[in-house]
C-alpha positions in Angstrom: 49.5 -82.8 -4.2 47.3 -82.1 -1.1 46.0 -78.9 -0.5 45.3 -78.0 3.1 42.7 -74.7 3.6 40.4 -72.9 5.9 37.5 -71.0 3.5 36.9 -67.6 4.7 33.4 -65.9 3.9 33.7 -62.4 2.9 37.9 -62.5 2.8 40.8 -64.1 1.0 43.2 -66.5 2.7 47.1 -67.1 1.0 48.4 -70.4 1.2 51.2 -72.1 -1.4 50.4 -69.3 -3.3 46.7 -70.1 -4.4 44.0 -67.2 -3.3 41.0 -68.1 -1.6 37.9 -66.2 -1.2 34.2 -67.1 0.9 30.8 -66.1 0.3 27.4 -66.2 2.1 24.3 -65.6 -0.1 22.3 -65.0 2.3 25.0 -63.7 5.0 21.7 -64.1 7.3 19.0 -66.6 7.5 16.1 -67.1 10.5 17.1 -69.6 12.9 14.1 -71.9 12.2 16.1 -75.2 11.4 14.7 -74.9 7.4 16.4 -72.0 6.2 19.3 -72.2 3.7 22.2 -70.4 2.5 24.6 -71.1 -0.2 28.4 -70.8 0.8 30.5 -70.3 -2.5 34.4 -70.7 -2.2 36.5 -69.5 -4.8 40.2 -70.6 -5.8 42.5 -68.9 -7.7 44.3 -70.2 -9.6 41.5 -73.3 -10.2 42.4 -76.1 -8.6 40.9 -79.3 -9.7 39.5 -82.3 -7.7 40.7 -80.7 -4.5 38.5 -82.1 -1.6 36.9 -79.0 0.9 35.0 -79.4 3.9 32.9 -76.5 5.1 31.4 -77.2 9.2 30.8 -74.9 12.0 32.3 -75.9 15.0 30.3 -73.4 17.7 27.0 -74.6 16.1 26.6 -78.5 15.9 23.1 -78.1 14.7 23.9 -76.0 11.4 23.5 -78.6 8.9 26.4 -78.1 6.1 25.4 -80.2 3.0 27.3 -82.0 0.1 30.4 -79.9 -1.2 30.0 -79.5 -4.5 33.0 -78.8 -7.4 31.7 -76.9 -10.2 35.1 -77.5 -12.2 35.9 -73.5 -12.8 37.8 -72.9 -9.7 34.6 -72.6 -6.9 32.8 -74.9 -4.8 29.5 -74.8 -3.3 27.7 -76.3 -0.3 24.3 -75.2 0.6 24.0 -74.4 4.9 20.5 -75.2 6.8 20.1 -73.2 9.7 19.7 -74.0 13.0 17.1 -73.2 15.5 19.7 -70.6 17.8 19.6 -67.4 17.6 23.4 -66.0 16.9 26.0 -65.1 14.7 27.5 -68.7 13.7 31.1 -68.5 12.4 31.6 -71.1 9.3 34.9 -72.8 8.4 36.5 -74.5 5.5 39.6 -76.6 5.1 40.8 -79.5 3.2 41.0 -83.2 3.8 43.6 -82.1 6.4 42.4 -79.5 8.2 45.5 -77.1 7.8 46.3 -73.7 7.7 42.8 -72.3 9.1 42.4 -68.5 8.6 39.4 -66.3 9.5 36.2 -67.9 9.2 32.8 -66.6 7.3 29.6 -65.4 9.5 26.1 -66.7 9.6 23.9 -64.3 11.0 20.8 -66.5 12.1 17.8 -64.6 13.6 15.6 -66.1 15.8 11.6 -66.0 15.5 9.7 -64.1 18.2 6.3 -64.2 19.5 3.9 -61.0 20.5 0.8 -61.3 22.9 -1.2 -58.5 24.7 -3.7 -58.4 27.4 -5.4 -55.9 29.0 -6.6 -55.6 33.1 -8.2 -53.3 35.1 -7.9 -52.9 38.9 -11.1 -54.2 39.5 -12.5 -57.9 38.1 -14.0 -57.0 35.1 -16.4 -59.7 33.0 -17.8 -59.6 29.5 -21.0 -58.7 32.0 -19.2 -56.0 34.2 -16.6 -54.4 31.2 -14.3 -51.3 31.7 -16.2 -48.2 31.2 -15.2 -45.1 29.2 -12.0 -43.5 30.2 -11.6 -46.1 33.1 -8.0 -46.6 33.7 -6.8 -49.9 31.8 -3.0 -51.3 31.7 -1.8 -53.1 28.8 0.6 -55.6 29.0 2.7 -57.2 26.2 4.6 -60.4 26.8 7.4 -60.6 23.8 9.1 -64.2 23.6 12.0 -65.6 22.1 11.3 -68.7 20.1 15.0 -69.2 19.5 16.5 -72.3 21.5 19.4 -70.2 22.9 16.5 -68.0 24.1 18.0 -64.7 22.7 16.5 -61.6 24.6 13.8 -59.6 23.1 15.6 -55.8 22.6 13.6 -53.4 21.1 10.6 -51.2 21.6 7.0 -52.0 21.8 4.0 -50.2 20.3 0.2 -50.8 21.1 -2.6 -50.2 18.7 -6.4 -49.9 18.9 -8.1 -51.6 15.2 -4.7 -50.7 14.0 -4.0 -46.8 14.9 -1.4 -45.9 17.3 -2.8 -45.7 21.3 -1.1 -42.0 22.4 1.5 -42.2 25.2 2.0 -46.2 24.3 4.3 -46.3 21.2 7.8 -47.2 20.8 8.0 -48.5 24.8 11.9 -49.9 25.4 11.7 -53.7 26.1 13.9 -53.7 29.6 16.0 -56.9 30.5 14.0 -58.8 32.6 14.6 -61.8 31.1 16.5 -63.9 28.6 14.0 -65.3 26.7 11.1 -63.5 27.4 9.9 -59.7 28.4 6.8 -57.9 29.7 6.3 -54.1 28.7 3.3 -52.4 30.3 1.3 -48.9 29.4 -1.6 -46.9 31.3 -4.5 -46.0 29.0 -8.2 -45.4 28.7 -10.5 -46.3 25.5 -14.0 -45.3 24.8 -17.4 -47.2 24.5 -17.4 -46.4 21.0 -16.0 -47.9 18.9 -16.4 -51.6 21.2 -14.7 -53.0 21.6 -11.4 -52.3 21.0 -9.1 -54.2 19.1 -5.7 -54.4 21.0 -2.3 -55.2 19.1 1.1 -54.8 20.2 4.0 -55.3 17.5 7.4 -55.6 18.7 10.6 -54.0 16.5 13.5 -55.5 17.2 16.7 -53.1 18.5 19.8 -52.7 15.4 21.9 -55.6 15.7 18.6 -57.8 17.8 18.7 -61.5 17.1 15.0 -61.5 17.0 12.5 -60.7 14.1 10.1 -58.5 15.0 6.3 -59.6 15.4 3.0 -58.3 15.9 0.2 -59.9 18.4 -2.7 -61.5 17.5 -6.0 -58.7 17.5 -7.3 -58.9 21.1 -11.1 -58.0 21.7 -11.7 -55.6 24.5 -15.3 -54.9 25.1 -15.4 -51.5 26.8 -19.3 -49.7 28.2 -20.5 -46.7 28.7 -19.9 -44.6 31.9 -22.2 -43.4 34.3 -23.1 -39.9 34.7 -24.2 -37.1 37.3 -26.0 -33.9 36.5 -26.0 -30.9 38.3 -28.3 -27.6 38.2 -27.3 -24.4 39.9 -28.5 -20.5 39.1 -26.1 -17.7 38.3 -27.7 -15.1 40.6 -31.3 -14.7 42.6 -34.0 -14.7 40.3 -35.4 -11.5 39.8 -39.0 -10.3 37.9 -38.5 -9.3 34.7 -34.8 -9.9 34.5 -33.1 -12.6 32.9 -31.6 -15.6 34.7 -29.7 -18.5 33.8 -29.3 -21.7 34.8 -26.0 -24.0 34.3 -26.5 -27.8 34.2 -23.0 -29.7 34.7 -22.7 -33.4 33.5 -19.8 -35.0 35.4 -18.5 -38.3 33.9 -17.8 -41.3 36.8 -14.4 -41.0 35.2 -13.0 -38.4 33.9 -10.6 -38.3 31.1 -9.6 -37.5 27.4 -13.2 -38.1 26.5 -16.0 -35.6 27.4 -19.7 -36.1 27.7 -21.6 -34.7 24.4 -25.2 -34.3 23.5 -28.1 -32.0 25.2 -30.0 -31.1 28.1 -33.1 -30.5 28.6 -34.5 -28.1 31.5 -37.8 -28.6 33.3 -40.1 -26.1 35.9 -42.3 -28.5 38.2 -41.6 -31.3 35.9 -42.8 -29.4 33.0 -40.4 -28.6 30.1 -39.1 -25.1 29.7 -40.1 -24.7 26.2 -36.9 -22.5 25.1 -34.6 -25.1 26.7 -35.8 -28.4 25.1 -32.5 -29.3 23.9 -29.2 -27.3 25.4 -26.1 -28.5 23.8 -23.1 -29.6 26.0 -20.3 -27.4 25.2 -16.5 -28.4 25.7 -16.8 -28.0 29.6 -19.7 -30.5 29.8 -21.7 -27.1 30.6 -25.1 -26.3 29.2 -27.5 -23.2 30.1 -30.8 -22.1 30.1 -32.0 -18.6 30.1 -35.5 -17.4 31.1 -37.2 -14.1 32.3 -40.0 -14.6 35.1 -43.3 -12.2 34.7 -44.4 -12.7 38.1 -43.6 -13.6 41.3 -43.4 -17.3 42.1 -41.3 -20.5 43.3 -39.9 -22.5 40.4 -38.6 -26.0 40.8 -35.7 -26.5 38.3 -34.6 -30.0 36.9 -32.0 -31.1 34.4 -31.9 -33.9 32.4 -28.8 -34.9 30.2 -29.8 -37.3 27.4 -26.6 -39.4 27.3 -24.3 -40.7 24.2 -23.1 -43.4 22.9 -20.2 -43.4 25.6 -22.0 -41.8 28.9 -25.2 -43.0 30.7 -28.1 -40.5 30.8 -29.0 -38.4 34.8 -31.2 -35.9 36.3 -30.3 -33.5 38.8 -31.7 -33.3 41.9 -34.5 -30.3 41.8 -33.2 -26.9 42.4 -35.8 -24.4 44.1 -35.8 -21.0 43.2 -37.9 -17.7 43.9 -38.8 -15.3 41.6 -39.3 -11.9 43.6 -39.6 -8.2 43.2 -36.5 -6.0 44.5 -38.5 -2.8 44.7 -40.8 -0.4 43.8 -39.6 2.7 42.2 -41.0 5.8 44.4 -39.4 8.6 42.0 -41.4 12.0 42.3 -41.8 14.4 39.5 -42.5 18.2 39.3 -43.7 20.0 35.7 -44.3 23.6 34.6 -46.0 24.0 31.3 -46.9 27.0 29.4 -50.0 26.6 27.3 -51.9 28.7 24.7 -54.7 27.8 22.9 -52.4 27.0 19.9 -49.7 24.7 21.6 -48.2 24.0 25.1 -44.3 24.2 25.9 -42.7 22.4 28.6 -41.0 24.7 31.0 -39.8 22.2 33.4 -39.9 18.4 34.1 -37.3 17.3 36.8 -37.2 13.6 38.1 -36.4 13.2 42.0 -34.9 9.8 43.4 -34.7 8.1 40.1 -32.7 4.9 41.4 -29.0 4.1 39.7 -29.2 2.1 37.4 -33.0 3.0 36.0 -34.3 3.9 32.6 -36.1 6.9 32.0 -37.8 6.7 28.6 -39.7 9.6 27.1 -42.3 9.1 24.2 -44.0 12.0 22.0 -46.9 11.1 20.3 -49.0 13.6 18.6 -48.7 17.3 16.8 -45.7 19.0 17.6 -43.6 16.3 19.0 -39.8 16.3 17.4 -39.2 12.9 18.3 -40.9 10.1 18.9 -38.4 8.2 21.7 -35.5 9.2 24.3 -34.0 7.2 26.7 -31.8 8.4 29.4 -30.0 6.0 31.8 -29.4 7.2 35.3 -26.1 6.6 36.1 -24.0 6.6 39.4 -21.6 9.8 39.5 -18.3 8.9 38.4 -16.6 10.3 41.6 -18.0 9.5 44.9 -16.9 9.9 48.4 -14.8 12.3 50.3 -12.9 13.3 47.7 -15.7 13.7 44.8 -18.1 16.7 44.5 -21.0 14.7 44.5 -22.9 12.1 46.7 -23.2 8.3 46.2 -26.7 7.9 47.1 -29.1 5.3 45.4 -31.6 7.9 43.5 -30.7 10.8 41.7 -32.0 13.9 40.3 -32.7 14.1 36.4 -33.4 17.1 34.8 -35.5 16.3 31.6 -36.2 19.6 31.0 -33.8 20.1 27.7 -34.9 17.3 26.1 -38.5 18.4 25.8 -38.0 22.4 26.1 -38.5 23.2 21.9 -41.3 21.2 20.9 -44.4 23.0 20.8 -47.3 20.4 21.6 -50.3 20.4 20.3 -53.9 19.8 21.6 -54.3 15.9 22.2 -50.4 15.3 22.1 -49.3 12.7 24.5 -45.9 12.9 27.0 -45.2 9.8 28.5 -42.4 9.4 31.5 -41.6 5.6 31.9 -38.9 5.0 34.9 -38.3 0.8 34.8 -35.3 -1.0 36.7 -35.0 -4.7 35.5 -36.8 -6.3 38.9 -38.5 -3.2 40.2 -42.2 -1.8 39.8 -41.7 1.0 37.7 -43.3 4.4 37.9 -45.0 6.4 34.7 -46.0 9.8 34.4 -48.8 10.6 31.1 -49.3 14.1 30.3 -52.1 15.1 28.1 -51.9 18.3 26.6 -54.8 20.2 26.2 -55.8 23.7 24.5 -55.9 26.9 26.9 -55.7 24.4 29.6 -52.5 22.5 31.4 -52.0 19.2 30.2 -53.8 16.5 32.5 -51.2 14.3 34.5 -51.9 10.4 35.1 -49.3 8.7 37.5 -49.4 4.8 36.8 -47.1 1.6 37.7 -45.4 -0.5 35.4 -44.9 -4.5 36.3 -41.1 -5.9 36.0 -40.8 -7.2 32.8 -44.0 -5.0 31.5 -44.0 -2.5 29.1 -48.0 -1.8 30.4 -49.1 1.2 32.5 -51.5 -0.1 34.6 -53.3 1.9 37.4 -51.9 -0.7 39.9 -49.3 -3.2 40.2 
């Protein structure tokens, strides 16, 4: 008896009371012309010496080995893949080729190859490489190696030294062509570490007939970028008041990497001692604060030392003149009651004290109840037509309550100093005597100084 059969992968078929089952192991192989799968046909009830054949009518390049009768109702044959990426139907039949039913399916997965290059908007060369933060276009190309050029559908991810590049991950491939697609991403790099080591990884989509692939590493040199440094002052320098200079370092290409390191400040070419190594902050600025004790012109320059990603640079010179804002011309009136034993203050009133000035009273000697007391001359809290006080720049300050109680002994010194940043101050020094009124010396205080001098 001759039995005409088609063998079915993964499912049974019935003919003349016979049940057939076909399976492929594995059911998916590489489309490389060498990978193999074993087809097994089970026949129930077992039939001996029944000739069977396996074939792939839609892919003539699949090689089908001899069908082996295992003698137990099963038949096996080795299938060798073609180089076409596809789902291929495998048929089984008897010698007469009759009663064909659903075929088994063999998935052949084609290989792919991925390459990556990086380009800039200008001609770049080993002697003129891209620099830190300069825009770079990454180009990945995925090519199908299957004979039928299956579409490389899936995603591309770009990496640098094995680490993901932000914004360049899981980028979908587009249907640009059947056998080859390109994917681009714009990014930038830092000079350290250099060179960048770029790779592109192709991940096939679910159901794709191509395998994934990764490009060989492409070395991409990156150089340090140029910078420019500028220096500004926050205000007009005033004698005796802190003055802050701000250096700003600007890279040639703004981006994710910012300059780091230090700035040195110079005055007339000499390093400012307190500003030898001022660190850059997160906004790429460094500051230097100085106080000038005397009037004069200053030539300020800032020098950025550079770092691994950015080159050094110097600012142009900023010329600044430190000056005195004015001279305090406050006046004082006083009255004392004195005896042979002690002296008491009956009246001590300061007139035309500038708003913002400080009035310091010091007492040294017998009878002092304090060493120092300070009064800040403030503007009235209410000014103008609605207020009860005027907004004059000078005010009258009654100091009597501060020192009316002490009974000062002979040789005690009472000093009243009126100072204001940037101004030449004024001082009154009262020397207590027995049975005589105190002597009074009036002097001046240079801006930024605490010393009372006869003239400033």
